[in-house]
C-alpha positions as CSV (number, residue, x, y, z in Angstrom):
1,M,-0.5,-13.9,2.9
2,F,2.8,-13.4,4.7
3,K,3.0,-11.6,8.1
4,L,4.2,-8.1,7.7
5,G,7.1,-6.9,9.8
6,E,9.1,-10.1,9.6
7,V,12.6,-10.3,8.1
8,V,12.6,-12.6,5.1
9,E,14.7,-13.2,2.0
10,D,13.9,-12.2,-1.5
11,K,14.4,-15.4,-3.6
12,A,15.4,-13.5,-6.7
13,T,18.1,-11.2,-5.2
14,G,19.1,-13.2,-2.1
15,I,18.8,-10.0,-0.1
16,R,17.3,-10.1,3.4
17,G,14.8,-7.5,4.5
18,M,11.4,-6.7,5.9
19,L,7.9,-7.0,4.4
20,T,6.3,-3.6,5.2
21,H,3.2,-3.4,3.0
22,F,0.8,-5.7,1.3
23,T,-1.2,-4.5,-1.7
24,I,-4.0,-5.9,-3.8
25,Q,-4.2,-4.3,-7.3
26,S,-7.4,-3.8,-9.3
27,D,-6.7,-7.0,-11.3
28,G,-6.5,-9.0,-8.0
29,S,-2.7,-9.5,-8.0
30,E,-1.0,-9.4,-4.6
31,W,2.3,-7.7,-4.0
32,Y,4.5,-7.0,-1.0
33,N,6.7,-4.0,-0.4
34,F,10.1,-5.4,0.7
35,Q,12.5,-3.1,2.4
36,P,16.1,-4.5,2.2
37,K,18.0,-4.5,5.4
38,L,20.8,-2.4,3.8
39,L,22.1,1.1,3.8
40,N,23.5,3.0,0.8
41,K,27.2,3.1,1.4
42,D,27.5,6.6,-0.1
43,T,24.6,8.3,1.6
44,G,24.0,6.2,4.8
45,Q,20.3,6.1,3.9
46,P,18.2,2.9,3.6
47,V,18.2,1.5,0.0
48,K,15.0,1.7,-1.9
49,G,12.3,-0.9,-1.4
50,I,11.3,-3.5,-4.0
51,W,7.8,-4.6,-4.8
52,L,7.6,-8.4,-5.1
53,T,5.1,-11.2,-5.3
54,G,4.7,-13.9,-2.7
55,D,6.5,-16.5,-4.7
56,R,9.7,-14.6,-4.1
57,V,9.4,-14.6,-0.3
58,V,11.6,-17.1,1.6
59,G,11.1,-17.8,5.3
60,G,8.0,-15.8,6.0
61,T,5.2,-16.9,8.2
62,E,1.9,-17.4,6.3
63,I,-1.2,-16.0,8.0
64,P,-4.8,-15.7,7.0
65,R,-5.4,-12.5,5.0
66,P,-7.2,-9.9,7.1
67,E,-10.6,-8.7,5.9
68,L,-9.9,-6.0,3.3
69,P,-12.5,-3.9,1.5
70,I,-12.0,-5.5,-1.9
71,E,-15.4,-4.2,-3.0
72,V,-13.9,-0.6,-3.3
73,L,-11.5,-1.7,-6.1
74,G,-12.6,-0.2,-9.4
75,T,-15.1,2.2,-7.8
76,A,-15.1,6.0,-7.6
77,I,-13.4,7.3,-4.5
78,M,-12.7,10.8,-3.1
79,D,-10.3,11.9,-0.4
80,D,-12.4,14.1,1.8
81,G,-9.5,16.1,3.0
82,T,-8.3,17.3,-0.4
83,K,-11.3,16.5,-2.7
84,F,-8.8,14.4,-4.9
85,N,-11.0,11.9,-6.7
86,G,-10.8,9.1,-9.2
87,T,-10.9,5.3,-9.3
88,C,-9.6,3.0,-6.6
89,I,-6.8,1.1,-8.3
90,A,-5.2,-0.7,-5.2
91,I,-5.7,-1.4,-1.5
92,I,-2.6,-1.2,0.7
93,L,-2.3,-2.9,4.1
94,H,0.4,-1.2,6.2
95,I,2.6,-2.9,8.7
96,N,0.7,-1.3,11.6
97,G,-2.7,-2.5,10.3
98,C,-4.1,0.6,8.7
99,V,-5.6,0.4,5.2
100,H,-4.9,2.9,2.4
101,L,-6.3,3.3,-1.1
102,N,-4.6,4.3,-4.3
103,I,-6.8,6.8,-6.2
104,Q,-6.2,7.3,-9.9
105,P,-7.9,10.4,-11.4
106,K,-8.9,10.7,-15.0
107,G,-7.1,13.2,-17.3
108,L,-3.8,14.6,-18.2
109,T,-1.5,17.2,-16.8
110,K,-0.6,20.4,-18.8
111,D,2.4,18.6,-20.2
112,G,0.3,15.7,-21.5
113,N,1.2,13.1,-18.9
114,P,-1.4,11.1,-17.0
115,I,-2.2,12.6,-13.6
116,E,-0.4,10.5,-11.0
117,Y,-2.3,8.4,-8.5
118,R,-2.1,9.2,-4.8
119,D,-2.3,7.1,-1.6
120,F,-4.8,8.0,1.1
121,D,-5.9,6.5,4.4
122,I,-9.3,4.8,3.8
123,R,-10.6,6.5,6.9
124,R,-10.5,9.9,5.2
125,C,-12.1,8.7,1.9
126,S,-15.7,8.4,0.7
127,G,-17.4,6.5,-2.0
128,K,-20.4,4.3,-2.7
129,M,-18.6,1.2,-1.5
130,I,-17.0,2.8,1.6
131,K,-19.0,2.2,4.8
132,P,-19.4,5.4,6.9
133,V,-17.7,5.2,10.3
134,K,-18.9,7.1,13.4
135,E,-16.5,9.7,14.9
136,K,-15.9,7.8,18.1
137,E,-15.0,4.6,16.1
138,L,-12.6,6.7,14.0
139,E,-10.9,8.1,17.1
140,V,-10.3,4.7,18.4
141,S,-9.1,3.4,15.0
142,R,-6.6,6.2,14.6
143,K,-5.1,5.4,18.0
144,V,-4.9,1.7,17.5
145,K,-3.8,1.9,13.8
146,P,-2.1,5.3,13.2
147,S,-1.7,6.2,9.5
148,P,1.9,6.3,8.3
149,E,3.0,8.1,5.2
150,G,2.4,6.2,1.9
151,C,4.7,3.5,0.8
152,S,6.9,3.7,-2.3
153,R,5.1,3.9,-5.6
154,F,4.0,0.6,-6.9
155,S,6.1,-0.7,-9.8
156,P,6.1,-4.5,-10.0
157,G,9.5,-6.1,-9.6
158,R,11.6,-2.9,-10.1
159,L,13.9,-1.3,-7.6
160,R,12.2,1.9,-6.4
């Protein structure tokens, strides 16, 4: 695994940017959210991030992968705040150390499209494979590893 927060180069595009998220998909594949160090010339806003695999990272520091709850992949999960539920399809490690889960519900919307997955902080989720955490531990965890907004939607290798 590469250290998040470092400025690296994407081998395929030659663009320099920062690795901001690491994700493990339900098939075991590992991806990084790469935020180019560029602004859109028309809007002045950051350009959209790219999801890429580790073989495209040039110049990153390799570190041991932190312990992540791989056992939740493929299991039934519910976000306790909204009651949104489905199958855990990915685990995301954010740059600040917090862990999120992508939850994919079953079913279709009224217009016949699959219901979109959502990203939730694991600390507000429950499921058979999620270990309960005491309130005091949660309080400390939230201070040490605050939960950011979700990262860009996962789409292998495409500009987002």
